[in-house]
C-alpha positions in Angstrom: 21.0 -26.3 -16.2 24.0 -28.1 -17.5 25.9 -27.5 -20.8 28.7 -29.7 -22.0 31.7 -28.0 -23.0 34.3 -30.6 -24.1 34.3 -33.2 -21.5 33.2 -30.8 -18.7 29.5 -30.1 -17.7 28.9 -26.6 -16.8 26.1 -25.9 -14.2 24.2 -22.7 -14.4 23.0 -21.1 -11.2 20.8 -18.0 -10.7 21.4 -16.0 -7.6 19.2 -13.1 -6.6 20.3 -10.2 -4.4 17.9 -9.0 -1.8 18.1 -6.3 0.8 17.4 -2.8 1.8 18.1 0.3 -0.4 21.7 1.5 -0.3 22.9 -1.5 1.4 25.5 -2.4 -1.3 23.9 -5.0 -3.5 24.9 -3.7 -6.9 28.4 -2.6 -5.7 28.9 -6.3 -4.2 27.7 -7.9 -7.6 30.2 -5.6 -9.5 33.0 -6.6 -7.0 32.2 -10.3 -7.5 31.7 -10.1 -11.3 33.4 -7.0 -12.6 30.1 -6.0 -14.2 28.0 -3.0 -13.2 24.3 -4.4 -13.0 23.0 -0.8 -13.0 22.2 -0.3 -16.7 19.8 2.7 -16.6 21.1 6.3 -16.7 18.7 7.3 -13.9 20.2 4.4 -11.8 23.7 5.6 -12.3 22.7 9.2 -11.6 20.6 8.4 -8.3 23.0 5.7 -7.1 20.0 3.2 -6.7 18.9 0.3 -8.5 15.4 1.0 -10.1 14.9 -1.9 -12.5 16.5 -5.4 -12.7 20.2 -5.6 -13.4 22.2 -8.8 -14.4 25.8 -9.9 -14.3 27.6 -13.1 -14.3 30.9 -14.9 -13.6 32.3 -18.5 -13.9 34.2 -20.5 -11.2 35.5 -23.9 -12.3 32.4 -25.8 -13.8 29.8 -23.4 -12.4 28.4 -20.4 -14.1 26.8 -17.9 -11.8 24.1 -15.4 -13.0 23.3 -12.6 -10.8 19.8 -10.8 -10.8 20.2 -7.6 -8.9 17.0 -6.3 -7.6 16.0 -2.8 -6.3 16.0 -2.2 -2.6 13.6 0.7 -2.4 10.0 0.0 -1.2 8.6 1.7 -4.4 10.3 -0.8 -6.5 9.3 -4.0 -4.8 7.3 -4.9 -7.8 10.5 -5.1 -9.7 12.2 -7.2 -7.0 9.4 -9.7 -7.3 9.9 -9.9 -11.1 13.6 -10.7 -10.4 13.5 -13.3 -7.7 10.8 -15.5 -9.5 13.4 -17.6 -11.3 16.2 -17.7 -8.8 18.1 -20.8 -7.3 19.3 -19.0 -4.2 19.4 -15.8 -2.6 22.3 -13.4 -1.7 20.7 -11.5 1.3 22.7 -8.1 1.6 22.9 -6.3 5.0 24.8 -3.2 5.5 27.0 -3.3 8.5 26.6 0.4 9.2 22.7 0.2 9.3 21.8 -3.4 10.2 18.4 -5.1 9.6 15.9 -2.5 7.8 12.3 -2.8 6.7 13.0 -3.8 3.1 15.5 -6.5 4.5 12.5 -8.0 6.2 10.2 -7.7 3.3 12.5 -9.1 0.9 13.3 -12.2 3.2 9.5 -12.7 3.6 9.1 -12.7 -0.2 11.8 -15.1 -0.7 10.1 -17.5 1.8 6.6 -17.0 0.2 8.2 -18.0 -3.2 9.8 -21.1 -1.7 13.4 -20.1 -2.2 15.1 -22.7 -0.1 18.9 -21.7 0.1 21.2 -18.8 0.1 24.0 -16.8 1.8 24.0 -13.6 4.0 26.5 -10.9 3.1 27.3 -8.2 5.7 28.6 -5.3 3.5 30.4 -2.1 4.3 32.4 -3.7 7.0 35.2 -1.1 6.4 32.7 1.5 7.9 32.5 0.0 11.3 34.3 -1.4 14.3 34.5 -4.9 15.5 31.9 -4.5 18.3 29.3 -3.0 15.7 29.9 -5.7 13.3 29.2 -8.3 15.9 26.1 -6.6 16.9 24.9 -6.6 13.3 25.8 -10.4 13.2 23.6 -11.0 16.2 20.7 -9.1 14.6 21.1 -10.9 11.3 21.0 -14.2 13.1 17.9 -13.1 15.0 16.1 -12.2 11.6 16.9 -15.4 9.9 16.0 -17.7 12.9 13.5 -20.1 11.9 13.7 -19.5 8.2 15.5 -21.1 5.2 18.6 -19.0 6.0 18.8 -20.1 9.6 22.0 -22.2 9.0 23.3 -20.0 6.0 26.7 -18.8 5.8 27.2 -15.2 7.1 30.3 -13.4 5.3 31.6 -9.9 6.3 32.7 -8.2 3.2 33.9 -4.8 1.7 33.2 -4.1 -2.0 35.8 -1.3 -1.7 38.8 -3.3 -0.3 37.8 -6.6 -1.4 37.8 -8.1 2.1 35.8 -11.4 2.4 35.1 -11.6 -1.4 37.3 -14.7 -1.8 35.3 -16.3 1.2 32.0 -15.3 -0.4 33.0 -16.9 -3.7 34.0 -20.0 -2.0 30.5 -20.0 -0.2 28.6 -19.7 -3.5 30.6 -22.5 -4.9 29.6 -24.6 -2.2 26.1 -23.4 -2.4 25.9 -24.4 -6.1 26.7 -28.1 -4.9 23.6 -28.3 -2.9 21.3 -26.9 -5.8 19.4 -29.6 -7.8 19.5 -29.3 -11.6 16.4 -28.0 -13.2 14.4 -30.1 -15.5 15.4 -29.6 -19.1 12.8 -32.1 -20.3 9.8 -30.0 -19.1 7.9 -27.3 -20.8 10.1 -24.4 -22.0 9.4 -21.3 -20.1 10.7 -17.9 -20.1 8.9 -15.2 -18.2 9.6 -11.9 -20.0 11.2 -9.0 -18.0 12.1 -6.8 -21.0 11.0 -6.5 -24.7 12.5 -4.2 -27.1 13.3 -3.7 -30.8 17.0 -4.0 -32.1 17.5 -2.3 -35.6 17.9 -5.1 -38.2 16.7 -7.9 -36.0 13.1 -6.9 -34.8 11.6 -7.8 -31.5 13.8 -9.2 -28.7 12.7 -10.5 -25.3 14.9 -11.2 -22.3 14.4 -13.2 -19.1 15.5 -16.0 -17.0 14.8 -19.4 -18.5 13.0 -21.2 -15.6 12.3 -24.5 -17.4 12.9 -26.6 -20.4 15.1 -26.2 -23.4 14.8 -23.9 -26.5 16.2 -24.4 -29.8 17.2 -22.0 -32.7 14.3 -22.1 -35.2 11.9 -23.5 -32.9 8.2 -22.6 -33.1 6.8 -21.4 -29.8 4.1 -19.4 -28.3 3.8 -16.1 -26.5 1.2 -16.4 -23.6 -1.3 -15.4 -22.5 -1.9 -13.5 -26.1 -1.5 -17.2 -27.6 0.7 -15.7 -30.4 2.7 -18.2 -32.5 6.5 -17.1 -32.9 9.6 -18.3 -34.4 13.1 -18.2 -32.5 15.3 -16.4 -34.9 18.4 -16.2 -32.7 19.3 -17.0 -29.1 21.8 -15.2 -27.0 23.0 -16.4 -23.5 24.7 -13.5 -21.7 25.3 -11.9 -24.9 26.8 -14.8 -26.6 25.1 -16.4 -29.7 23.9 -19.9 -29.0 22.0 -22.6 -31.0 20.0 -23.5 -27.8 19.3 -22.3 -24.2 18.2 -24.2 -21.1 16.8 -23.8 -17.7 19.0 -21.7 -15.4 20.3 -19.3 -18.0 19.7 -15.6 -18.7 18.6 -15.4 -22.2 17.7 -12.8 -25.0 15.7 -14.2 -27.8 15.1 -12.6 -31.1 11.6 -13.5 -32.3 9.7 -13.4 -35.5 5.9 -13.1 -35.7 5.3 -10.6 -33.1 5.7 -6.7 -32.6 7.3 -5.3 -29.5 4.1 -3.2 -28.9 2.1 -6.3 -28.4 4.3 -7.4 -25.5 4.4 -6.6 -21.9 6.5 -7.7 -18.8 4.8 -10.8 -17.5 4.2 -12.4 -20.8 5.7 -15.9 -21.2 7.6 -17.6 -23.9 6.6 -21.2 -24.0 5.8 -24.2 -26.2 2.3 -24.2 -28.0 -0.4 -25.0 -25.5 2.2 -25.3 -22.8 0.4 -23.0 -20.2 -3.1 -21.9 -19.5 -4.2 -18.4 -20.2 -6.5 -17.8 -17.3 -8.2 -15.0 -15.4 -9.9 -17.2 -12.6 -7.5 -19.4 -10.5 -8.1 -21.8 -7.7 -5.3 -21.8 -5.2 -4.1 -22.0 -1.7 -2.7 -19.1 0.2 -0.8 -18.5 3.5 -0.8 -15.2 5.3 2.4 -13.7 6.8 2.3 -13.8 10.6 2.1 -10.0 10.9 -0.1 -9.3 8.0 -3.4 -7.5 8.6 -6.4 -9.6 7.8 -7.4 -10.3 4.2 -11.1 -9.8 3.7 -13.2 -11.8 1.5 -13.7 -9.9 -1.9 -10.6 -7.7 -1.3 -8.7 -6.2 -4.2 -5.1 -7.3 -4.2 -1.9 -7.3 -6.3 -1.2 -10.7 -7.8 2.5 -11.3 -8.6 3.6 -14.4 -10.3 6.8 -14.8 -12.4 7.5 -11.3 -13.9 3.6 -10.7 -13.9 1.8 -8.0 -11.8 -1.9 -7.9 -12.1 -4.8 -6.7 -10.0 -7.2 -9.4 -8.7 -10.3 -9.9 -6.3 -10.0 -12.7 -3.7 -12.8 -14.9 -2.7 -12.0 -16.8 0.5 -12.7 -20.5 0.9 -12.5 -22.6 4.1 -9.2 -22.6 6.0 -6.5 -25.3 5.1 -6.0 -27.6 7.9 -4.6 -31.2 8.2 -6.2 -34.3 8.9 -9.6 -35.9 8.1 -11.7 -33.0 8.4 -15.5 -33.0 8.1 -16.7 -31.5 4.8 -20.0 -30.3 6.5 -18.1 -28.8 9.4 -16.2 -26.3 7.4 -16.5 -22.6 8.2 -16.4 -20.0 5.5 -15.1 -16.9 7.2 -15.3 -13.3 5.8 -11.7 -12.6 6.8 -8.3 -14.6 7.0 -6.0 -13.7 9.8 -2.3 -13.2 9.9 -0.5 -16.8 9.8 -3.5 -18.6 8.6 -3.8 -20.7 5.3 -7.0 -21.1 3.1 -8.3 -22.1 -0.2 -9.0 -19.2 -2.3 -10.4 -18.2 -5.8 -8.6 -15.3 -7.6 -10.5 -13.2 -10.1 -7.8 -11.5 -12.2 -8.4 -8.3 -14.1 -6.6 -9.7 -17.2 -5.4 -13.0 -18.5 -2.1 -14.5 -17.0 0.0 -17.5 -18.1 0.0 -20.0 -15.2 0.0 -23.7 -14.5 -0.5 -25.9 -11.5 2.2 -25.6 -8.9 3.1 -22.0 -9.7 3.9 -19.8 -6.7 2.7 -16.4 -6.3 2.8 -13.4 -3.9 -0.2 -11.3 -2.8 0.2 -7.6 -1.8 -2.4 -5.2 -0.7 -3.8 -2.7 -3.2 -2.9 0.5 -1.3 -0.5 0.9 0.1 1.2 -2.0 -1.5 2.4 -4.3 1.3 3.4 -7.9 1.1 0.8 -10.1 2.9 0.7 -13.5 1.6 2.0 -16.2 -0.8 0.3 -19.0 -2.4 0.3 -22.0 -4.8 -1.8 -22.5 -7.9 -3.9 -25.7 -7.7 -5.8 -25.3 -10.9 -5.6 -22.4 -13.4 -9.0 -23.1 -14.6 -11.8 -22.3 -12.2 -14.3 -25.0 -11.5 -18.0 -24.4 -11.9 -18.4 -25.7 -8.4 -19.1 -23.0 -5.8 -16.0 -22.2 -3.7 -17.8 -21.6 -0.5 -19.4 -24.9 -0.3 -18.8 -28.4 1.1 -18.3 -29.7 -2.5 -15.9 -26.8 -3.4 -13.9 -27.4 -0.3 -13.5 -31.3 -0.9 -12.5 -30.7 -4.6 -9.7 -28.2 -3.5 -8.5 -30.5 -0.7 -8.1 -33.2 -3.5 -6.2 -30.8 -5.7 -3.8 -30.0 -2.9 -2.8 -33.6 -3.1 -0.5 -35.4 -5.6 -0.6 -34.7 -9.4 -2.2 -37.9 -9.7 -5.0 -36.8 -7.4 -5.3 -33.7 -9.5 -5.5 -35.4 -12.8 -8.2 -37.7 -11.4 -10.3 -34.8 -10.1 -10.0 -33.0 -13.5 -11.1 -36.0 -15.4 -14.0 -36.7 -13.2 -15.3 -33.2 -13.5 -15.8 -33.8 -17.3 -18.7 -36.0 -16.3 -17.9 -38.8 -18.8 -17.1 -36.5 -21.8 -13.4 -37.0 -21.1 -10.3 -34.9 -21.6 -7.3 -35.2 -23.9 -3.7 -35.2 -22.7 -3.1 -32.0 -24.6 -5.7 -30.3 -22.4 -4.3 -31.8 -19.2 -0.6 -30.9 -19.7 -0.8 -27.1 -19.4 -3.2 -27.4 -16.3 -0.8 -29.8 -14.5 2.4 -28.4 -15.7 
């Protein structure tokens, strides 16, 4: 997250936009950075963001990378891919329309993914009078009450006139000072959001590097296909570099894989850095107003830039305290606001590790209903809907030390290598 340029350390911050369609997210990013994040012809023709867009600007010793996400309900899957690696959110609400359905859903998604900080921008203030602006401000405060944005800065801005942009930049700079640096010593990890071929270079992948450090000529692995690849070249925002680190937008030229073998959601990491799994044990928490989740339901699983269909097996509800193992009730439904241990049966392999956060959406129509945390990317042979299964997941929900002890004990004396534990623990 930090690069040394001379005697000065540069801090890299990734900010994701969020908000309803046509509330001015892309225009605001362009006004802040001078870069139009809408790169597709269809986006420019239709005036809406369809896929992810990217832009950046530097202020003093901080480099801000913006991930501009689509606001239309049909493209929430792309929004989820964009916010997976952000440090903070820029929630955009148009002053001439106020809070709308996708405003609420995007805020819910950020909460479920444990985004912890951000700023609210009230856009298009040049289109409303003072009384309307004050009403929108009140409705905004009501929306964020009780969320991570409860005490966030609310900045009225106009992308046309430039009003409020200086105040917003100052707010972003202050926000950067509250964000902790990412761990560059961890397992390198780049969830892929695009893969394409460049003439004379071959396969190129792009994504937000969420962890670790990657060196030019490094030998890495593409998961979940477990393909060994070599890093030919690294670009950070279009500039050739010898390495990249957590918190940067990267484009990486790879040898050893054809673009046709890749898909959005694959992950570039170190060899044996992640587990390729189709059965995951986890915890999940339902949104308060979500319709009940039934045991065996087919859902959409979103993690990083991955979307895959899955079946949900419900375990016992998660409660605090010294619960009685034999007193657990294994319900056939999970109500809104409730939490439970679950087992996800994915329809294809994904690359995950303990502690990864994910979002669940209904199959049809696709509506965000819950968020969760991976406890173990390798499913146990212990039956989920049993006292022993509940006790195991309760231990896994504890510290990493508790999780390691649990995983070792399950080998029944055979033992487990550090190399086998690392990708499970992360």
